[in-house]
Each structure stands twice: as C-alpha cells, then as structure tokens.
N, C-alpha and C positions, 0 to 999 in steps of 0.2 A: 389414593387420589385426593387431591386437595378439594375443598368445597367449591361450589359455584362462584365464579368471579367474572366481573365485567371490566374489561380494560377500556378506557376511554381516552380520546384524543381531541384536542382543540375545541372543547365546549366553552361557551361563554359562561359567565358566573351564574346566570339564571338557570341555564340548562344543566350545569353541573350540580347546582343545588337540587333541582328536581330529580336528576338521576340518582343522587345520593339518597334522597328521601325514598324513592322507589326501591332502591336496593336494600335500604334498611328495613322497609316494610316487608319485603319479600325474603329477608334473611340472606341476602347475597352480599358478597364483598365487592367493592369496586375500587379501582385504582386508576388515577390519571397517569398517562405515559408522557414523559417530557421529551422534547426534541433530542436532548443528549442521549436518550435511551433508544433512539430509532435504529441503531445498528445492531442491537441485541435481538436474538431470535424471539419470536412471539412466544414460543414455548417457555423460554427462560423468564420472560416477563410474567408468565402465568405460573411460575414456580416449578417447571419441569426441567430436570437436568437434560440439556441438549448438547450434543457434541457437534463440532463443526468449527470452521474458521470464520470469524466475523469479516465483513467486507474491509478491504484495506483502507478505503476512504469512507468517512461517515456519510450515510445517505442524506440527500437533500431533505430539509424539512418540508412539511406541507401544511396547508391551512384548513383543509376540509375537516369537519367533525367525522369521527369514525369510532365504531364500537366493535369490540371482539368479545364474544361470549365464550367463556372457558369452563370446562368441567360441568356442563349443564346437561341434565337429562332432558328429553323432549318435553316433559311436563313443565320443568323449570323454564325452558326456553319459551314455550307457548304463553305461560303466565307472565313472563317478563315482557314479551313483545306486546301483549294485550295491555299490560300495565303502562308501557310507554305511551300508548295511544290515550289511555285514560288520564295520565298524569299531566298532559299538556306539554310534554317534551316536544321540541321542534322535530320535524321530520329529519332523520339522519339516513341518507341513502347508502352510505358506506358502512355496512354491517357484515360481520363474518362470525362463524363459529370456528373455534380452534379444532383443527383436524390433523391427522397424521401427515397430510399433504402440505399443510402450511406451518406446521410447528417449527420448522427450521428457517422460515422466511423472516426477514427483518420487517419492521413496520412499513418502510417505503415500498418494499416488494409487495406486501399485502395491499397497501393503499392503491398501488398502480394496477394490480390485478382486479381489485374491486371496482376501480374507476372504469377499466375496460369493460367489465361485465355490465356495469350500470349503463354505460353508454350504448352498448349493444342492445340491452333490453329497451332503452328509450327509443332506439331506432327500429325496434321490432325484430331484431336478429337474435336468435338463440345462441348464447355463448357456448363455446366448445368446452369440453371437460366434463 
C-alpha cells in the first residue's frame, strides 16, 4: 500500500501553503487535483489501479475546496485533522476518506455526495449509508 496521501482541490494559495506545511510536518504526501483530472477515479488519483470505464463526458468542475485522505490509519487521520485545526487552515466542509465504496468514483461524484451529506447534516438530518 502507498503511504498516506492527501488529495486537495480548489485551495487558495494561502490554504495550499498551510496544507503543504502541515503534510510535510506530519510526513504525509499531498497532491493537488486539477479540473482536467476530475474524470479519473479517486483511487487512480491515489495510486491504486482501478478498473472501470471513465465517464463519456468530463465531469463539470466545481469551486469548493475538498480534501480526500488516502491510505491513512486512524492515528494518521486523527493527527492530521487535529493539525488542520492548529495550523490555521480554513474550515473545509467537504472531506472524505478513500474507501472501497468511493475508490471508483470520480471527483465530481465524490464532491456531489459530500455536498449532499454536508447539507443533510446542516439541516439536522442523518445521511443514509
């Protein structure tokens, strides 16, 4: 398995610099995902061979910041999330962990699912799944 990795989307320069510094401090790799890569499976972006057919049309880009934590043990994840708070990174509501369920999704599919879950939580409704 590859080492811990944070995929990030749509961070401004200041947030990107803070995230990179945090990842370096915690010995995590991080990688910005470009809009032209949004059609690729999340697993492929994380270095996992993923079978499947990409969408026939490229997914629409999105502007919200998003993070995907890949190949992290619970201890890595807890330390990373705590480090985010301490580093002064802005709040990023759209966060996910790479799972067997989302490894084949593209970035837009993941973003849309996270946005639905976040909206449900904001309204006090427990998301399904």
